[in-house]
C-alpha positions as CSV (number, residue, x, y, z in Angstrom):
1,X,-110.5,-25.7,-24.1
2,X,-114.0,-24.2,-24.8
3,X,-114.5,-23.5,-21.1
4,X,-111.1,-21.5,-21.0
5,X,-112.2,-19.5,-24.0
6,X,-115.7,-18.8,-22.4
7,X,-114.1,-17.7,-19.1
8,X,-111.6,-15.4,-20.9
9,X,-114.5,-13.8,-22.9
10,X,-116.5,-13.4,-19.8
11,X,-113.7,-11.9,-17.9
12,X,-112.7,-9.6,-20.8
13,X,-116.2,-8.3,-21.2
14,X,-116.8,-7.8,-17.6
15,X,-113.5,-5.9,-17.1
16,X,-114.4,-3.7,-20.2
17,X,-117.8,-3.0,-18.8
18,X,-116.6,-2.1,-15.3
19,X,-114.0,0.2,-16.7
20,X,-116.5,2.0,-19.1
21,X,-118.8,2.3,-16.1
22,X,-116.2,3.7,-13.8
23,X,-115.0,6.2,-16.6
24,X,-118.5,7.3,-17.5
25,X,-120.1,10.5,-16.1
26,X,-123.3,10.0,-14.2
27,X,-125.2,11.8,-17.0
28,X,-124.0,9.1,-19.5
29,X,-125.5,6.2,-17.5
30,X,-129.1,5.3,-17.6
31,X,-131.7,3.4,-15.7
32,X,-129.6,2.7,-12.7
33,X,-126.9,4.5,-10.5
34,X,-123.2,3.9,-11.5
35,X,-122.7,2.0,-8.1
36,X,-125.7,-0.5,-8.8
37,X,-124.2,-1.3,-12.3
38,X,-120.8,-1.9,-11.0
39,X,-122.1,-4.2,-8.3
40,X,-124.2,-6.0,-11.0
41,X,-121.1,-6.4,-13.3
42,X,-119.1,-7.8,-10.4
43,X,-121.7,-10.0,-9.0
44,X,-122.9,-11.3,-12.4
45,X,-119.9,-10.8,-14.7
46,X,-121.4,-11.8,-18.1
47,X,-125.0,-10.9,-17.6
48,X,-124.2,-7.7,-15.6
49,X,-121.8,-6.7,-18.3
50,X,-124.0,-7.3,-21.1
51,X,-127.0,-5.5,-19.4
52,X,-124.9,-2.6,-18.6
53,X,-123.4,-2.4,-22.3
54,X,-126.8,-2.7,-23.9
55,X,-129.2,-0.9,-21.5
56,X,-126.9,1.3,-19.1
57,X,-125.0,3.4,-21.5
58,X,-126.5,6.5,-23.2
59,X,-125.4,5.4,-26.5
60,X,-126.9,2.0,-26.2
61,X,-130.1,1.8,-28.3
62,X,-133.5,0.9,-26.7
63,X,-136.2,-0.1,-29.1
64,X,-139.4,1.7,-29.0
65,X,-138.0,4.8,-27.1
66,X,-137.1,7.5,-29.6
67,X,-134.4,10.0,-28.6
68,X,-132.4,7.6,-26.4
69,X,-129.3,8.1,-28.4
70,X,-127.6,11.5,-28.1
71,X,-127.7,13.4,-31.2
72,X,-124.2,13.8,-32.5
73,X,-123.0,16.8,-34.8
74,X,-121.1,15.7,-37.7
75,X,-120.1,18.9,-39.2
76,X,-120.5,22.5,-38.4
77,X,-123.4,22.9,-40.9
78,X,-125.2,20.3,-39.1
79,X,-125.1,22.3,-35.7
80,X,-128.3,24.1,-35.1
81,X,-126.4,26.5,-32.8
82,X,-123.8,27.2,-35.4
83,X,-126.5,27.8,-38.1
84,X,-128.3,30.2,-35.8
85,X,-125.2,32.1,-35.1
86,X,-124.5,32.4,-38.9
87,X,-128.0,33.7,-39.4
88,X,-127.6,36.3,-36.6
89,X,-124.2,37.5,-38.1
90,X,-125.8,37.7,-41.5
91,X,-128.6,39.9,-40.1
92,X,-126.2,42.1,-38.1
93,X,-124.1,42.6,-41.3
94,X,-127.2,43.6,-43.2
95,X,-128.3,46.2,-40.5
96,X,-124.7,47.7,-40.4
97,X,-124.7,47.9,-44.1
98,X,-128.2,49.7,-44.1
99,X,-127.1,52.1,-41.3
100,X,-123.8,53.0,-43.1
101,X,-125.7,53.7,-46.3
102,X,-124.4,50.6,-48.2
103,X,-127.8,49.4,-49.3
104,X,-128.4,45.6,-49.4
105,X,-125.2,44.7,-51.2
106,X,-123.2,42.6,-48.9
107,X,-120.2,42.2,-51.2
108,X,-118.4,45.3,-49.6
109,X,-118.5,47.2,-52.9
110,X,-120.3,50.6,-52.8
111,X,-123.7,50.7,-54.6
């Protein structure tokens, strides 16, 4: 019974890793080319799958190597590009207001 469970877990993890590897873009895979990871998963189902899932995926952490996880933007106000665009729009609005003689008041009311 225990052997059957171990076999099912091994096959399940290997299938999951192989499908994940196949569906991943090349820039989402680290250390080895996609084909090498697939061969490793097929040749050594448990060890290859665990190695791929822990070392081969971009989202997998590697201790002692900062910056290996992609920085995910959670909200627009955490996105540096979005914040830069807001600042640029604010400056453009100020410049427009100065050109139009509105002064520094951005509320839209005449001064």
